[in-house]
N, C-alpha and C positions, 0 to 999 in steps of 0.2 A: 885768265879769263879773256873770251874770244873780245875783239875789238867793239863788236856790235852791241857788245853787253856794257861799253862804257857809256857814260854820259853825252847829251849833247856839246857840252862846252868842252870835256876833254876831246872827243875827236876833233871839234874845231881847230883846237890847239895842235893836235898833232898832222891837219892839213897845213895850217899856214906855216908851222915848222918844217915842213917838206921833210915828217915824217913817217907821210904814209899817203898815197895818192887815192883819189874817189876810186878810181878802177879796183884799187886793192879793197877799199871798204865795200863795194857793194859786190865785189867776187865773195868776200865773208859771208856776206848775208846771204847769198846761193846757194853755197858752202852748209852753212846752216840749217836752211831748209831742206835740202837736199838729206842732210843727214837726219833730221827730226821731221817733217811732215808726212813723212809716211806713218807714223804714228799718231801725230797732232791731228793733220790732216786740218789746216789753217787756212791753206790757199786753195781757190776755186782755179785761176788764170794766172800765169806767171810772165813779166812782161821784160823778160830775158834780153831779148835781143835790141830792144829801144833804150833799155837799163843800161847796158853795155855801152852803147853807144852815147847816150848822154854821158856816162861817168869819162868817156874819154874827151869828150867837148869840154866837160868841165876841168878834166887836168889841163889842158891846153888853156883856157881863159884864165886859170889860174896864175899864170906866169905876170900877167899883165893887169890884177885886178889888187887895190890897195886893202878896200874897205871890203872885205868877205861876209857877204850873208851869213848868219850863225846856221843856217839847216842847210849851205853848201854840201853837198855828197850825202847826205842825210839817209839811208833806205828808209822805206815806209811803204806799210802795208795801208792798202786803200781799201774799205766796204764796197760791196760789190752793187749796193743801190745810190753810189755815188756816180756820175756820169765821168767818163774819160774817155777823149777824142781817141780813136783806134785800136781802143781795149774792149774786149766784151763788157757788159753790165747786165747782168743777168738777173741781180735782185735774188739770186740763190730759186730760180722760178724756172718751170720749164716753157711757161710763156714768152719769157724771153733769152731764152737759151742761145740764140745764135745773134742778139742785136748787139751792133757794136755801133754806140753812138758818135752823130758827127759832130759834136762838139764836147768840149769839158766845162765842167763845174766851177763855179768860181772859187771856190776852195782850193778845186787842183789847178788853176791859174795863178793862184796865189802863189802856193806851194812849189810851183815852177819860178817865179819870180825870187822865191827864195833860195832856189839851188835844190830844193829836195829831190830825191830820186825813188819815186814809186817803182816797186820792185814787181808788184804784182794785185792782182785783187783776193780778198779773203772772203772766206765763205760765213754765211748768215742766216737767221732764221728767214724762210722767204716772206716776200715783201717786208721782210722786219716784224712779222707777226708772230712772237713766242719769245720765251723766256730759258731757252735752253742750247739753241740753233740745231734740235732735233728735226724741225719741220723745212730745212734746206730739203730741196727736190733732187741734189747731189751727193751730199755725205753729210757725215755725222761729225764735228769737230771734238777734239776731246778736249779734257783739261790737262795741262801739262804736269800740274801738282798730283794726279790720280788718273791713270788714262781711261777708266772706267767712269767715271764722273763726267756730267756734261760742265763745259765752260760757262754756261749762261748765255743771254742773249738778250735783244736778236743779234749785236755784237759780238757773236763769239768767236770767231775768226780771227777779228781784229785784236782781240784782248789774247787770245792764244798765243797770236804771230809775236805778240812783243813777250809775254811772259815765257814763252818758250827760247827767246833770244834769238829770234829768225830777223826780225828788224828793230831798230830803235825806238819807233813809235808807229802809231797809225791813225789813221781816222775813223771814226765809227757815228752813228747817229743815235740820237736817245730821243725816244717817243713818250715812253712812260717809264724810264729806267736800263733804257736797252745800251748803254756805256757804262754804267755807274754798278748796277748790277754784276755782268760779268766783269768787272775789273774787282770787284770785293772777292768771286768766287776764285778769281786767278790771279791775286794778290800782286797787283799793279795800280797804279794809277788812272782814274777816268774821271773826264770834267766835263760836265753839260753846262755850256755857258747860258747865258741871260737868255729868252726867245730874240730874236732878231739882231744880236750883237755878230752873228757868223750867218752870213749868206747862206738860203737854202736853195739857191738858183742850180741845178744840175743834180739836186739830189730827189732820186725818185720819192715820190709823196706816199706816204700812208696815214697821217693825220696832220693837215698843212696847220692846225692852231697847235700842235704840241711838237710836230720835230724838231729837232735841233741838232746841228751838225758840231763835234766836240774833239778834242785829242785824249790818246789812251799812251800811258808812257809807264818807264819804270820808277820816274820821281817825279817830285813836283817842278821842281826847275826846268826841266823838260817840255812838262805839259806847258806851261807858262810861256815857253819859246814857241812852239806850235801855237797857241792860241793867239800870239801877238802877230805872228805870220798870216793868220787867217782872218782876224776879227777885223771887222770895218763897214761902213754903209757900201750898200750896193746895190745901184739903179735897176738891176734886172730882176730885184727881190722888190715885190712893193711891202712886205714884212720885215726889209730891212730897218733898223733904226740909224739916225742919224746924230751919233753919239759921239764925244770924243773916247779915242783907246789912249790909254796911260801904258807907261812901260809898265809892262806885269812883273819884270825882275826886280826894280823898285820896291816891290811888297816883300820882296825875301831875304827881311831881315832879321828872322829866328825870333822877336820881339812879340810878345802876346801880354805883356805886362800893362791891366788896367782893361783888356778885352773884356766884353760882356757876352756871355755865353748862355743861350739857352737850353736845355735839354727837356725835348718835348718826351714826357710820361708815355705819351700812347705809344711813343717807337719803342718803347722797353715793355710793353705789357704781356698779356695772355698772346701767345705764338710766336715768342721770339724765343729760340734756345736760352737755358739758363747760363751753359760757357760762350755765349757771345755778350750776352747780358752784363758778365763779367769782364769780358773784352773790353767793354764803351765804360764801365764803371772804372776800370784801369786808366784808360783815356782820361775820363772825367779826373783824375786825381792828378795826372800827368799837367793837365792844362791847370791845373790848381798851383802846381809847383812851378811852374811859368810864370806865373802872376797874373793869370786870367780870373775874372769873376764869374761865378757858374751858379744859375739857380735854374730849379725846375719848371717848368710851366705848361700849358695846354694848348694843345690844339683841338678844337673839342669834335671838328667836322671829320676829322683825318677818317672817320669809321664810313663814311660815306662818299670817301675819294675812290675809293676802288669800282663801285656802284658806278659814280656818274664817268669816269675815265672809259670804261668800257662799253659803254650809251656814247659820247661824244665821239671816242674814236674810231668805234666800227660804223658809225653812221658817216665820219670824213672820208673813211676807208671803201665805205660803199658806195661814194661818190667820184673818187679818186680811182678805183682800178674800174670804172667802167668804160674807160678808155681802152681795155683791152678785150675787143672783142673780135678778133681775128679777120681787123678790114685795113687798120695804116698801119702796124708795127707787130712785131711779135709772132708767135706761132698761128698756124690759121690750120682748123681740123678739116681734114680731107673727107669727101663722101658727103657733103651737107645737100639737102635737099633743095632748101634755098634758106633765106636771108635769117629769119630767126632761127632755124636749126643751126646755122653757120655760129652765130652766136651761142647755144645751148651747147654744142659740140667742143667749140673753142674753148671755151670757160670749164665746162667739166673734165678738158685733157688737160688744160694748162695750170689751172690751180689746183694747189694739194689742198687737204682736209683742212687744215688751220684756218687760211684764208676764207676758204669757200664758207666755214661756218662763222667769222666774223663778216665779211660780205652779207650774210640773212641777216645775222643779228641787226646791223647797222640798216640794211634795208628797213627790215621791220619797223627800226624806233623810228623810223623818218617817214615812215608810210602815213595816208590820211588817217585821222581818226586816232593815231598812237603818235604823233610828234609832241604834241602837248604834254603829254603825259608821261613821256618818255626824255626824248632827246633836248625841250626846252628847261624840263624839270632838271637835267642835270646840267644843263647850264648856269641854273640857278645855283645848284650846288655847288658847281665851280666858284661862282662869286664869293661865298661864303667859306669857301677855302683858301680863299686869297685874302678875305680879310681877314682869318686865325693869323696867318702868315703877318698881314700889315699890323694888327695889334701888337704881336710879340716884337718885331722889328722896329717899333717906337720906342723900344725901350733896349733891346739887345742887338749887338753886331753881328750875331752868327747864329744859328741852330745845329745841336750837334745831335746826333744818334747814330743805330747800325744803319750800314746800307740795306742790307738784307737778313730777314731774321733768323736765318740760317745760313751755313756753310751750303756748298755744292751736292747737289745729291745726285744718285748713281744713273746713269743712261738708261732709258725705258722706265724709271720708276713711276714717274709721274706724266707720259706724252698720253695715255690714256685716261686721264683727269684733269680736263682744261683748268676747274675751279680751284684746286690744288695749285696748279701751276699759276694761274693767274695772281694766286696770294704771294709769290715771292717778289713781286714788285708793290707791295703795300708801303713800303717806307719810301720810295722812289716816287711814286705816282703823283702824289702831291706838288712834289716840287713843279714835275710839267704844267699841272691845272694851272700854276700859279704861275708860270713863264722865270720862274728865279734860277738862278746857277747854282749848281751843287757839284762839290768834289769827291770819291770816293779813293779812300786810303788806306793801305794794310794797316790795321793793328794787331793783327795777332794769327793765332791758328789755334783749330780745334780739331783733335784727333788727325792731325796733318794736313788739314786743308786750311786756306787763309780765310780771312774773316775782314770785314771792310769797316772804315769808320765814317760816316758822310756826315759832308759839310756843307750847310745851307746858308746863303748870304740870301740880301737884299737883290733889288734889281738892280743889274748895270755894275754890282759891287764886286767883280770877282777880283778885284785885287785883295780886299779882305778875307775872301774866301782862302786865295793862295796863302797870305799871308800866315793864318791859323794853319793850313795844311803845311808848309815848311816847318815850322816852327815846331809841329809835334814829330813832323818826320825826321827832325835835326836830332829830337830827343828821344828816338828809339831806333831799333836796328831791323824793323820786320822788312823795310823796302830791298833792305840789301841782301834777303834770302834769297834762292833762287831753287826751282824744281831740278830733281835728281835725273833729268831725262837720259 
């Protein structure tokens, strides 16, 4: 086993006992990337020089530090829509192909303080718009379990880098399932925190009321460690919540006796692969054997969530992406006759098809005469979706179900059918509309491809979500399996 495939706590103990140096760990990460990324294509840019210097600096500091932060020396991949000072942040778009931010996102500052070492920026769907990482302007990332299948999206590069053993953890963003869906497809752990728990300052906005940064790792304990480092109030983010941050590791007891679990029947209905449904039923039996109390419930407005999400998210996207006009930053088209022509040429050349599609839908939904019929109505549906969750959580601690209705599909199979592609997020989107925390953990395989179990919790109750996820993980072996790259 490569040292990069060990858990954060195992690597931490090796460093403390001086059995390995940070420089050796970082070098091993780059060795794994070199050995596998010609096939996986997870990384867009490598931070080799800076990461190597930081590793040497940390090795010097270790001589004098007694209480070593748990993430010290841990190699990580960063989704390319999270600003990193001195490193390109392209959002996998020609529009920002040469953009290097003059500042770092708050989560990057917090990872730095915790000792983590970012080894590079990973691929994604352009501006986080997509469910397969096929809309990237630069390359198509592949699923490490089957290289002719998609890794999911939009955080496909972040998830694939973890699944391929290139990094110990990565950071992604989740707007409608963009951490959890690819985590399910690639057999790793992906956590979407409560909206406002983790600062969005420095994350390039797609849909501001839905976006959330979260960790991707190979096990629940590692995800908890990363969340501990990045969670907390930030005065630079007006939507950041000022709540007390518990010690998430304390929740990892392995005990779920008496936990009240709801199973939403809408997530196991028509459209869910029967083999995925069987894996979820097996997970339900596992929780029952661990002493949890389980009942079936209904989330009646789930069927409207997808439509509401795509009206709200595209409306916010059309507003957020208006700033990319060829004037302030990003690419500028040549040969424009006047200002309007500059706007048209720059946006036509700089944005890909999926981004253009969503901008057009969003602009239409927000336009005069249509706002009330579409955007306003979608916001009312969002309230009903949130109320469905509130009603269930008045009686239950968590909700479980499949993360995705199927396993990963083949590259190219759905790229020409946006409506079919959008249905991949049917189980994850309601969570973002309600601003809730949720995690995807491996729960088995269908024809050699991983499937994920989604655990949804109450607002700011990540501890219970992690508690349930850890108990299931410890009772199964799925998280220990690795793709044969």
